[in-house]
N, CA, C and O atoms as a Maestro MAE file, in Angstrom:
{
 s_m_m2io_version
 :::
 2.0.0
}

f_m_ct {
 s_m_title
 :::
 protein
 m_atom[232] {
  # First column is atom index #
  i_m_mmod_type
  r_m_x_coord
  r_m_y_coord
  r_m_z_coord
  i_m_residue_number
  s_m_chain_name
  s_m_pdb_residue_name
  s_m_pdb_atom_name
  i_m_atomic_number
  :::
  1 25 -14.722 178.494 -21.906 1 A "UNK " " N  " 7
  2 3 -13.746 177.545 -21.411 1 A "UNK " " CA " 6
  3 2 -14.293 176.754 -20.230 1 A "UNK " " C  " 6
  4 15 -14.201 175.527 -20.242 1 A "UNK " " O  " 8
  5 25 -14.857 177.395 -19.212 2 A "UNK " " N  " 7
  6 3 -15.312 176.684 -18.024 2 A "UNK " " CA " 6
  7 2 -16.511 175.790 -18.292 2 A "UNK " " C  " 6
  8 15 -16.765 174.872 -17.512 2 A "UNK " " O  " 8
  9 25 -17.262 176.026 -19.373 3 A "UNK " " N  " 7
  10 3 -18.425 175.196 -19.655 3 A "UNK " " CA " 6
  11 2 -18.027 173.769 -20.026 3 A "UNK " " C  " 6
  12 15 -18.847 172.857 -19.913 3 A "UNK " " O  " 8
  13 25 -16.796 173.557 -20.463 4 A "UNK " " N  " 7
  14 3 -16.331 172.233 -20.854 4 A "UNK " " CA " 6
  15 2 -15.591 171.520 -19.727 4 A "UNK " " C  " 6
  16 15 -15.151 170.383 -19.898 4 A "UNK " " O  " 8
  17 25 -15.451 172.166 -18.593 5 A "UNK " " N  " 7
  18 3 -14.684 171.620 -17.478 5 A "UNK " " CA " 6
  19 2 -15.642 170.987 -16.477 5 A "UNK " " C  " 6
  20 15 -16.704 171.540 -16.188 5 A "UNK " " O  " 8
  21 25 -15.263 169.826 -15.948 6 A "UNK " " N  " 7
  22 3 -16.053 169.168 -14.919 6 A "UNK " " CA " 6
  23 2 -15.456 169.501 -13.556 6 A "UNK " " C  " 6
  24 15 -14.358 169.056 -13.222 6 A "UNK " " O  " 8
  25 25 -16.182 170.276 -12.785 7 A "UNK " " N  " 7
  26 3 -15.718 170.739 -11.474 7 A "UNK " " CA " 6
  27 2 -16.212 169.813 -10.379 7 A "UNK " " C  " 6
  28 15 -17.255 169.174 -10.515 7 A "UNK " " O  " 8
  29 25 -15.446 169.744 -9.281 8 A "UNK " " N  " 7
  30 3 -15.910 169.019 -8.093 8 A "UNK " " CA " 6
  31 2 -15.346 169.678 -6.848 8 A "UNK " " C  " 6
  32 15 -14.295 170.318 -6.877 8 A "UNK " " O  " 8
  33 25 -16.081 169.502 -5.742 9 A "UNK " " N  " 7
  34 3 -15.641 170.014 -4.446 9 A "UNK " " CA " 6
  35 2 -14.926 168.906 -3.692 9 A "UNK " " C  " 6
  36 15 -15.121 167.720 -3.960 9 A "UNK " " O  " 8
  37 25 -14.119 169.304 -2.772 10 A "UNK " " N  " 7
  38 3 -13.449 168.347 -1.904 10 A "UNK " " CA " 6
  39 2 -14.467 167.598 -1.055 10 A "UNK " " C  " 6
  40 15 -15.497 168.158 -0.680 10 A "UNK " " O  " 8
  41 25 -14.188 166.357 -0.757 11 A "UNK " " N  " 7
  42 3 -15.063 165.599 0.138 11 A "UNK " " CA " 6
  43 2 -15.030 166.174 1.547 11 A "UNK " " C  " 6
  44 15 -15.912 165.881 2.354 11 A "UNK " " O  " 8
  45 25 -14.031 166.982 1.853 12 A "UNK " " N  " 7
  46 3 -13.922 167.618 3.161 12 A "UNK " " CA " 6
  47 2 -14.818 168.847 3.293 12 A "UNK " " C  " 6
  48 15 -14.934 169.396 4.388 12 A "UNK " " O  " 8
  49 25 -15.449 169.290 2.218 13 A "UNK " " N  " 7
  50 3 -16.257 170.509 2.266 13 A "UNK " " CA " 6
  51 2 -17.617 170.288 2.919 13 A "UNK " " C  " 6
  52 15 -18.273 171.257 3.299 13 A "UNK " " O  " 8
  53 25 -18.054 169.045 3.059 14 A "UNK " " N  " 7
  54 3 -19.338 168.715 3.685 14 A "UNK " " CA " 6
  55 2 -20.507 169.452 3.044 14 A "UNK " " C  " 6
  56 15 -21.469 169.797 3.730 14 A "UNK " " O  " 8
  57 25 -20.438 169.694 1.750 15 A "UNK " " N  " 7
  58 3 -21.529 170.353 1.048 15 A "UNK " " CA " 6
  59 2 -21.636 171.843 1.320 15 A "UNK " " C  " 6
  60 15 -22.608 172.475 0.906 15 A "UNK " " O  " 8
  61 25 -20.665 172.412 2.003 16 A "UNK " " N  " 7
  62 3 -20.696 173.831 2.326 16 A "UNK " " CA " 6
  63 2 -20.397 174.707 1.121 16 A "UNK " " C  " 6
  64 15 -20.069 174.219 0.040 16 A "UNK " " O  " 8
  65 25 -20.516 176.001 1.330 17 A "UNK " " N  " 7
  66 3 -20.253 176.939 0.245 17 A "UNK " " CA " 6
  67 2 -18.932 177.669 0.412 17 A "UNK " " C  " 6
  68 15 -18.531 178.406 -0.489 17 A "UNK " " O  " 8
  69 25 -18.244 177.491 1.529 18 A "UNK " " N  " 7
  70 3 -16.960 178.149 1.769 18 A "UNK " " CA " 6
  71 2 -15.826 177.195 1.436 18 A "UNK " " C  " 6
  72 15 -15.123 176.714 2.324 18 A "UNK " " O  " 8
  73 25 -15.657 176.928 0.158 19 A "UNK " " N  " 7
  74 3 -14.621 175.984 -0.245 19 A "UNK " " CA " 6
  75 2 -14.162 176.316 -1.659 19 A "UNK " " C  " 6
  76 15 -14.610 177.288 -2.267 19 A "UNK " " O  " 8
  77 25 -13.284 175.508 -2.150 20 A "UNK " " N  " 7
  78 3 -12.830 175.646 -3.526 20 A "UNK " " CA " 6
  79 2 -13.305 174.445 -4.323 20 A "UNK " " C  " 6
  80 15 -13.623 173.393 -3.768 20 A "UNK " " O  " 8
  81 25 -13.345 174.621 -5.622 21 A "UNK " " N  " 7
  82 3 -13.666 173.542 -6.536 21 A "UNK " " CA " 6
  83 2 -12.470 173.340 -7.449 21 A "UNK " " C  " 6
  84 15 -11.755 174.290 -7.767 21 A "UNK " " O  " 8
  85 25 -12.256 172.115 -7.864 22 A "UNK " " N  " 7
  86 3 -11.161 171.825 -8.778 22 A "UNK " " CA " 6
  87 2 -11.688 171.024 -9.964 22 A "UNK " " C  " 6
  88 15 -12.700 170.329 -9.873 22 A "UNK " " O  " 8
  89 25 -10.983 171.142 -11.055 23 A "UNK " " N  " 7
  90 3 -11.202 170.331 -12.248 23 A "UNK " " CA " 6
  91 2 -9.822 169.800 -12.615 23 A "UNK " " C  " 6
  92 15 -8.965 170.543 -13.093 23 A "UNK " " O  " 8
  93 25 -9.621 168.515 -12.387 24 A "UNK " " N  " 7
  94 3 -8.298 167.923 -12.566 24 A "UNK " " CA " 6
  95 2 -8.129 167.336 -13.956 24 A "UNK " " C  " 6
  96 15 -9.078 166.828 -14.553 24 A "UNK " " O  " 8
  97 25 -6.922 167.414 -14.454 25 A "UNK " " N  " 7
  98 3 -6.579 166.894 -15.765 25 A "UNK " " CA " 6
  99 2 -5.153 167.299 -16.083 25 A "UNK " " C  " 6
  100 15 -4.389 167.599 -15.166 25 A "UNK " " O  " 8
  101 25 -4.769 167.320 -17.350 26 A "UNK " " N  " 7
  102 3 -3.423 167.769 -17.713 26 A "UNK " " CA " 6
  103 2 -3.147 169.171 -17.164 26 A "UNK " " C  " 6
  104 15 -2.028 169.485 -16.758 26 A "UNK " " O  " 8
  105 25 -4.190 170.004 -17.161 27 A "UNK " " N  " 7
  106 3 -4.156 171.286 -16.470 27 A "UNK " " CA " 6
  107 2 -5.231 171.237 -15.409 27 A "UNK " " C  " 6
  108 15 -6.378 170.902 -15.704 27 A "UNK " " O  " 8
  109 25 -4.879 171.565 -14.179 28 A "UNK " " N  " 7
  110 3 -5.840 171.571 -13.083 28 A "UNK " " CA " 6
  111 2 -6.300 172.998 -12.852 28 A "UNK " " C  " 6
  112 15 -5.489 173.917 -12.749 28 A "UNK " " O  " 8
  113 25 -7.620 173.173 -12.773 29 A "UNK " " N  " 7
  114 3 -8.219 174.487 -12.562 29 A "UNK " " CA " 6
  115 2 -8.777 174.537 -11.145 29 A "UNK " " C  " 6
  116 15 -9.356 173.564 -10.661 29 A "UNK " " O  " 8
  117 25 -8.598 175.688 -10.481 30 A "UNK " " N  " 7
  118 3 -9.057 175.873 -9.112 30 A "UNK " " CA " 6
  119 2 -9.852 177.177 -9.070 30 A "UNK " " C  " 6
  120 15 -9.426 178.189 -9.627 30 A "UNK " " O  " 8
  121 25 -11.017 177.146 -8.401 31 A "UNK " " N  " 7
  122 3 -11.819 178.364 -8.275 31 A "UNK " " CA " 6
  123 2 -12.526 178.390 -6.925 31 A "UNK " " C  " 6
  124 15 -12.691 177.363 -6.266 31 A "UNK " " O  " 8
  125 25 -12.933 179.578 -6.538 32 A "UNK " " N  " 7
  126 3 -13.687 179.801 -5.306 32 A "UNK " " CA " 6
  127 2 -15.150 179.468 -5.562 32 A "UNK " " C  " 6
  128 15 -15.738 179.968 -6.521 32 A "UNK " " O  " 8
  129 25 -15.741 178.636 -4.726 33 A "UNK " " N  " 7
  130 3 -17.128 178.222 -4.917 33 A "UNK " " CA " 6
  131 2 -18.090 179.406 -4.875 33 A "UNK " " C  " 6
  132 15 -19.068 179.430 -5.622 33 A "UNK " " O  " 8
  133 25 -17.830 180.381 -4.020 34 A "UNK " " N  " 7
  134 3 -18.735 181.522 -3.898 34 A "UNK " " CA " 6
  135 2 -18.560 182.553 -5.016 34 A "UNK " " C  " 6
  136 15 -19.434 183.398 -5.209 34 A "UNK " " O  " 8
  137 25 -17.461 182.501 -5.746 35 A "UNK " " N  " 7
  138 3 -17.186 183.481 -6.787 35 A "UNK " " CA " 6
  139 2 -16.757 182.772 -8.073 35 A "UNK " " C  " 6
  140 15 -15.681 183.036 -8.610 35 A "UNK " " O  " 8
  141 25 -17.591 181.890 -8.545 36 A "UNK " " N  " 7
  142 3 -17.260 181.044 -9.693 36 A "UNK " " CA " 6
  143 2 -16.953 181.835 -10.958 36 A "UNK " " C  " 6
  144 15 -16.119 181.413 -11.759 36 A "UNK " " O  " 8
  145 25 -17.603 182.959 -11.151 37 A "UNK " " N  " 7
  146 3 -17.428 183.726 -12.385 37 A "UNK " " CA " 6
  147 2 -16.135 184.543 -12.379 37 A "UNK " " C  " 6
  148 15 -15.716 185.057 -13.417 37 A "UNK " " O  " 8
  149 25 -15.512 184.661 -11.223 38 A "UNK " " N  " 7
  150 3 -14.278 185.433 -11.153 38 A "UNK " " CA " 6
  151 2 -13.097 184.571 -11.581 38 A "UNK " " C  " 6
  152 15 -13.283 183.461 -12.081 38 A "UNK " " O  " 8
  153 25 -11.930 185.062 -11.393 39 A "UNK " " N  " 7
  154 3 -10.703 184.412 -11.877 39 A "UNK " " CA " 6
  155 2 -10.526 182.992 -11.347 39 A "UNK " " C  " 6
  156 15 -10.989 182.641 -10.262 39 A "UNK " " O  " 8
  157 25 -9.846 182.202 -12.149 40 A "UNK " " N  " 7
  158 3 -9.474 180.831 -11.785 40 A "UNK " " CA " 6
  159 2 -7.960 180.742 -11.750 40 A "UNK " " C  " 6
  160 15 -7.258 181.502 -12.417 40 A "UNK " " O  " 8
  161 25 -7.483 179.817 -10.975 41 A "UNK " " N  " 7
  162 3 -6.063 179.493 -10.958 41 A "UNK " " CA " 6
  163 2 -5.902 178.217 -11.769 41 A "UNK " " C  " 6
  164 15 -6.655 177.262 -11.581 41 A "UNK " " O  " 8
  165 25 -4.934 178.196 -12.664 42 A "UNK " " N  " 7
  166 3 -4.670 177.005 -13.475 42 A "UNK " " CA " 6
  167 2 -3.211 176.616 -13.318 42 A "UNK " " C  " 6
  168 15 -2.318 177.451 -13.461 42 A "UNK " " O  " 8
  169 25 -2.973 175.337 -13.022 43 A "UNK " " N  " 7
  170 3 -1.615 174.821 -12.855 43 A "UNK " " CA " 6
  171 2 -1.518 173.495 -13.603 43 A "UNK " " C  " 6
  172 15 -2.531 172.872 -13.921 43 A "UNK " " O  " 8
  173 25 -0.297 173.079 -13.875 44 A "UNK " " N  " 7
  174 3 -0.132 171.791 -14.545 44 A "UNK " " CA " 6
  175 2 -0.532 170.665 -13.589 44 A "UNK " " C  " 6
  176 15 -0.525 170.834 -12.369 44 A "UNK " " O  " 8
  177 25 -0.873 169.534 -14.159 45 A "UNK " " N  " 7
  178 3 -1.228 168.388 -13.337 45 A "UNK " " CA " 6
  179 2 -0.106 167.983 -12.396 45 A "UNK " " C  " 6
  180 15 -0.365 167.589 -11.259 45 A "UNK " " O  " 8
  181 25 1.144 168.075 -12.856 46 A "UNK " " N  " 7
  182 3 2.279 167.696 -12.002 46 A "UNK " " CA " 6
  183 2 2.457 168.691 -10.851 46 A "UNK " " C  " 6
  184 15 2.829 168.295 -9.746 46 A "UNK " " O  " 8
  185 25 2.195 169.975 -11.098 47 A "UNK " " N  " 7
  186 3 2.269 170.960 -10.011 47 A "UNK " " CA " 6
  187 2 1.175 170.712 -8.980 47 A "UNK " " C  " 6
  188 15 1.414 170.827 -7.778 47 A "UNK " " O  " 8
  189 25 -0.009 170.375 -9.439 48 A "UNK " " N  " 7
  190 3 -1.124 170.077 -8.535 48 A "UNK " " CA " 6
  191 2 -0.795 168.850 -7.680 48 A "UNK " " C  " 6
  192 15 -1.019 168.856 -6.469 48 A "UNK " " O  " 8
  193 25 -0.266 167.806 -8.307 49 A "UNK " " N  " 7
  194 3 0.114 166.605 -7.558 49 A "UNK " " CA " 6
  195 2 1.206 166.908 -6.536 49 A "UNK " " C  " 6
  196 15 1.180 166.369 -5.430 49 A "UNK " " O  " 8
  197 25 2.158 167.757 -6.890 50 A "UNK " " N  " 7
  198 3 3.220 168.133 -5.960 50 A "UNK " " CA " 6
  199 2 2.646 168.876 -4.758 50 A "UNK " " C  " 6
  200 15 3.070 168.643 -3.626 50 A "UNK " " O  " 8
  201 25 1.683 169.768 -4.995 51 A "UNK " " N  " 7
  202 3 1.046 170.492 -3.899 51 A "UNK " " CA " 6
  203 2 0.312 169.533 -2.973 51 A "UNK " " C  " 6
  204 15 0.464 169.608 -1.754 51 A "UNK " " O  " 8
  205 25 -0.483 168.634 -3.541 52 A "UNK " " N  " 7
  206 3 -1.221 167.678 -2.718 52 A "UNK " " CA " 6
  207 2 -0.287 166.767 -1.930 52 A "UNK " " C  " 6
  208 15 -0.544 166.468 -0.764 52 A "UNK " " O  " 8
  209 25 0.785 166.332 -2.558 53 A "UNK " " N  " 7
  210 3 1.768 165.481 -1.858 53 A "UNK " " CA " 6
  211 2 2.383 166.235 -0.688 53 A "UNK " " C  " 6
  212 15 2.521 165.684 0.404 53 A "UNK " " O  " 8
  213 25 2.756 167.497 -0.913 54 A "UNK " " N  " 7
  214 3 3.351 168.298 0.152 54 A "UNK " " CA " 6
  215 2 2.356 168.520 1.295 54 A "UNK " " C  " 6
  216 15 2.734 168.447 2.464 54 A "UNK " " O  " 8
  217 25 1.096 168.788 0.970 55 A "UNK " " N  " 7
  218 3 0.093 169.011 2.006 55 A "UNK " " CA " 6
  219 2 -0.208 167.745 2.797 55 A "UNK " " C  " 6
  220 15 -0.395 167.797 4.013 55 A "UNK " " O  " 8
  221 25 -0.254 166.623 2.116 56 A "UNK " " N  " 7
  222 3 -0.567 165.348 2.786 56 A "UNK " " CA " 6
  223 2 0.589 164.852 3.647 56 A "UNK " " C  " 6
  224 15 0.380 164.047 4.554 56 A "UNK " " O  " 8
  225 25 1.789 165.314 3.380 57 A "UNK " " N  " 7
  226 3 2.934 164.837 4.151 57 A "UNK " " CA " 6
  227 2 3.119 165.612 5.441 57 A "UNK " " C  " 6
  228 15 3.998 165.277 6.236 57 A "UNK " " O  " 8
  229 25 2.332 166.614 5.664 58 A "UNK " " N  " 7
  230 3 2.441 167.439 6.887 58 A "UNK " " CA " 6
  231 2 1.714 166.819 8.025 58 A "UNK " " C  " 6
  232 15 1.700 167.372 9.124 58 A "UNK " " O  " 8
  :::
 }
 m_bond[231] {
  # First column is bond index #
  i_m_from
  i_m_to
  i_m_order
  :::
  1 1 2 1
  2 2 3 1
  3 3 4 2
  4 3 5 1
  5 5 6 1
  6 6 7 1
  7 7 8 2
  8 7 9 1
  9 9 10 1
  10 10 11 1
  11 11 12 2
  12 11 13 1
  13 13 14 1
  14 14 15 1
  15 15 16 2
  16 15 17 1
  17 17 18 1
  18 18 19 1
  19 19 20 2
  20 19 21 1
  21 21 22 1
  22 22 23 1
  23 23 24 2
  24 23 25 1
  25 25 26 1
  26 26 27 1
  27 27 28 2
  28 27 29 1
  29 29 30 1
  30 30 31 1
  31 31 32 2
  32 31 33 1
  33 33 34 1
  34 34 35 1
  35 35 36 2
  36 35 37 1
  37 37 38 1
  38 38 39 1
  39 39 40 2
  40 39 41 1
  41 41 42 1
  42 42 43 1
  43 43 44 2
  44 43 45 1
  45 45 46 1
  46 46 47 1
  47 47 48 2
  48 47 49 1
  49 49 50 1
  50 50 51 1
  51 51 52 2
  52 51 53 1
  53 53 54 1
  54 54 55 1
  55 55 56 2
  56 55 57 1
  57 57 58 1
  58 58 59 1
  59 59 60 2
  60 59 61 1
  61 61 62 1
  62 62 63 1
  63 63 64 2
  64 63 65 1
  65 65 66 1
  66 66 67 1
  67 67 68 2
  68 67 69 1
  69 69 70 1
  70 70 71 1
  71 71 72 2
  72 71 73 1
  73 73 74 1
  74 74 75 1
  75 75 76 2
  76 75 77 1
  77 77 78 1
  78 78 79 1
  79 79 80 2
  80 79 81 1
  81 81 82 1
  82 82 83 1
  83 83 84 2
  84 83 85 1
  85 85 86 1
  86 86 87 1
  87 87 88 2
  88 87 89 1
  89 89 90 1
  90 90 91 1
  91 91 92 2
  92 91 93 1
  93 93 94 1
  94 94 95 1
  95 95 96 2
  96 95 97 1
  97 97 98 1
  98 98 99 1
  99 99 100 2
  100 99 101 1
  101 101 102 1
  102 102 103 1
  103 103 104 2
  104 103 105 1
  105 105 106 1
  106 106 107 1
  107 107 108 2
  108 107 109 1
  109 109 110 1
  110 110 111 1
  111 111 112 2
  112 111 113 1
  113 113 114 1
  114 114 115 1
  115 115 116 2
  116 115 117 1
  117 117 118 1
  118 118 119 1
  119 119 120 2
  120 119 121 1
  121 121 122 1
  122 122 123 1
  123 123 124 2
  124 123 125 1
  125 125 126 1
  126 126 127 1
  127 127 128 2
  128 127 129 1
  129 129 130 1
  130 130 131 1
  131 131 132 2
  132 131 133 1
  133 133 134 1
  134 134 135 1
  135 135 136 2
  136 135 137 1
  137 137 138 1
  138 138 139 1
  139 139 140 2
  140 139 141 1
  141 141 142 1
  142 142 143 1
  143 143 144 2
  144 143 145 1
  145 145 146 1
  146 146 147 1
  147 147 148 2
  148 147 149 1
  149 149 150 1
  150 150 151 1
  151 151 152 2
  152 151 153 1
  153 153 154 1
  154 154 155 1
  155 155 156 2
  156 155 157 1
  157 157 158 1
  158 158 159 1
  159 159 160 2
  160 159 161 1
  161 161 162 1
  162 162 163 1
  163 163 164 2
  164 163 165 1
  165 165 166 1
  166 166 167 1
  167 167 168 2
  168 167 169 1
  169 169 170 1
  170 170 171 1
  171 171 172 2
  172 171 173 1
  173 173 174 1
  174 174 175 1
  175 175 176 2
  176 175 177 1
  177 177 178 1
  178 178 179 1
  179 179 180 2
  180 179 181 1
  181 181 182 1
  182 182 183 1
  183 183 184 2
  184 183 185 1
  185 185 186 1
  186 186 187 1
  187 187 188 2
  188 187 189 1
  189 189 190 1
  190 190 191 1
  191 191 192 2
  192 191 193 1
  193 193 194 1
  194 194 195 1
  195 195 196 2
  196 195 197 1
  197 197 198 1
  198 198 199 1
  199 199 200 2
  200 199 201 1
  201 201 202 1
  202 202 203 1
  203 203 204 2
  204 203 205 1
  205 205 206 1
  206 206 207 1
  207 207 208 2
  208 207 209 1
  209 209 210 1
  210 210 211 1
  211 211 212 2
  212 211 213 1
  213 213 214 1
  214 214 215 1
  215 215 216 2
  216 215 217 1
  217 217 218 1
  218 218 219 1
  219 219 220 2
  220 219 221 1
  221 221 222 1
  222 222 223 1
  223 223 224 2
  224 223 225 1
  225 225 226 1
  226 226 227 1
  227 227 228 2
  228 227 229 1
  229 229 230 1
  230 230 231 1
  231 231 232 2
  :::
 }
}
């Protein structure tokens, strides 16, 4: 499954290794950069957008 997903890090990570990576789409996948082979969190695109909107409004 993860081999078909295009992952990217946040521009705020400054190339570091202590961050998360996301693959956005109809389902958004989130994983820990240091533990890529371990579990991923998957949420709908609308849930991901709601989270980002809530975080940006703070």
